[in-house]
C-alpha positions as CSV (number, residue, x, y, z in Angstrom):
1,M,-0.1,0.1,0.3
2,L,1.1,3.6,-0.9
3,L,2.3,5.6,2.1
4,H,-0.4,8.3,1.3
5,A,-3.3,5.8,1.4
6,F,-2.1,4.3,4.2
7,Y,-1.8,7.4,6.3
8,R,-5.4,8.5,5.4
9,D,-6.5,5.3,6.5
10,Y,-4.8,5.9,9.9
11,I,-6.3,9.3,9.9
12,D,-9.8,8.0,9.2
13,C,-9.1,5.0,11.6
14,L,-8.2,8.1,14.8
15,N,-11.4,10.5,13.5
16,R,-13.4,6.9,14.1
17,Q,-12.0,6.3,17.4
18,D,-11.7,2.4,16.1
19,W,-9.5,1.7,18.5
20,D,-9.7,-1.8,17.8
21,Q,-7.8,-1.1,14.3
22,L,-5.4,0.7,15.4
23,G,-3.0,-1.8,15.4
24,R,-3.0,-1.9,12.0
25,Y,-1.2,1.2,11.7
26,V,0.8,1.8,14.5
27,A,3.5,-0.5,16.2
28,G,3.2,-2.2,19.6
29,D,6.6,-0.4,19.9
30,V,5.9,2.8,18.9
31,R,7.8,5.9,20.0
32,H,6.1,9.0,20.5
33,N,8.8,12.3,20.7
34,G,11.8,10.0,22.0
35,R,9.3,8.5,24.6
36,L,8.6,4.3,24.1
37,L,4.6,4.6,24.9
38,G,4.1,1.4,22.9
39,L,0.7,0.8,21.1
40,S,-1.5,0.5,24.7
41,G,0.3,4.0,25.7
42,Y,-0.3,5.5,22.5
43,R,-3.8,4.3,22.0
44,S,-4.4,5.8,25.7
45,M,-3.0,9.3,24.8
46,L,-5.4,9.4,21.7
47,V,-8.3,8.3,23.9
48,K,-7.3,10.9,26.4
49,D,-7.3,13.6,23.5
50,F,-11.0,12.7,22.6
51,E,-12.1,12.5,25.9
52,D,-10.7,16.0,26.5
53,I,-11.3,17.8,23.1
54,P,-14.9,16.1,22.1
55,D,-14.9,17.4,18.7
56,L,-11.6,16.5,17.9
57,L,-11.0,15.9,13.9
58,F,-7.7,15.2,12.2
59,K,-7.7,17.3,9.1
60,I,-4.8,16.3,6.6
61,D,-3.8,20.4,5.6
62,R,-0.3,18.7,4.1
63,L,1.1,15.4,3.5
64,A,4.3,14.3,2.0
65,C,6.0,10.8,1.6
66,E,9.3,9.4,1.1
67,P,9.8,6.0,2.6
68,P,9.9,5.2,5.3
69,L,9.3,8.6,6.5
70,I,5.6,10.5,6.2
71,A,5.4,14.4,6.8
72,A,2.2,16.1,7.6
73,R,0.3,19.0,8.3
74,L,-2.7,18.7,10.6
75,K,-5.5,21.2,11.0
76,F,-7.6,21.4,13.8
77,D,-11.0,23.5,15.0
78,C,-12.1,22.8,18.0
79,S,-13.2,23.0,22.1
80,P,-10.9,21.4,24.4
81,K,-13.1,20.9,27.7
82,G,-10.4,22.4,30.2
83,S,-6.7,22.9,30.1
84,F,-5.0,21.8,26.7
85,L,-1.4,22.5,26.8
86,G,-1.4,24.3,29.8
87,L,-3.4,26.9,28.3
88,A,-7.2,27.2,30.1
89,I,-9.6,27.0,27.0
90,N,-12.6,25.6,29.0
91,G,-14.9,25.0,25.8
92,R,-13.3,28.0,23.8
93,R,-13.5,27.2,19.9
94,I,-9.5,27.3,18.9
95,S,-7.8,26.3,15.2
96,F,-4.0,25.6,15.0
97,A,-2.0,22.7,13.5
98,E,0.2,20.3,14.2
99,N,3.2,19.4,12.3
100,V,4.2,15.6,12.3
101,F,6.5,13.0,11.0
102,Y,6.2,9.6,11.3
103,E,8.7,6.4,10.4
104,V,7.2,3.5,9.0
105,T,9.1,0.1,9.8
106,N,7.5,-2.9,8.6
107,G,4.1,-1.3,7.1
108,K,3.3,0.4,10.8
109,I,4.0,3.4,12.2
110,A,7.1,2.9,14.9
111,D,8.0,6.3,15.4
112,V,6.0,9.7,15.4
113,F,7.3,13.5,16.1
114,S,5.1,15.9,16.6
115,V,4.9,19.7,17.3
116,I,2.0,21.8,17.8
117,D,1.5,25.7,17.2
118,K,1.2,26.5,21.2
119,T,1.4,30.3,19.8
120,A,-1.1,30.7,17.9
121,I,-3.5,28.5,20.6
122,E,-2.0,31.9,22.7
123,D,-3.2,34.1,20.0
124,Q,-6.4,33.4,20.2
125,I,-7.0,33.2,23.8
126,G,-4.8,37.0,24.7
127,K,-2.1,35.1,26.6
């Protein structure tokens, strides 16, 4: 499967919150920003994201693939319930981007490096 299609299917899995299928896309020993989370830890992180942000929806803005790497800019327009990235959002609607790089090994995401544009959020809430 081409990496573009693989990644779009992965994002669809996240948006459907189809956690039973997450292992089709994510390796059992996945790392996130240098920390070994494993599949269960990665899943827990995502479940918490959806609990904290009920209207969370991953939208692909930019996508580039050069095997074994995937680079994406994801756009979000959502309303976190409480604090997000240490900022008191408390249900206000915010828009921001995430720049994320993935390394795919043996057909699964094995390494993720993610940076969220916190400055864009701070600008919206007047910090």
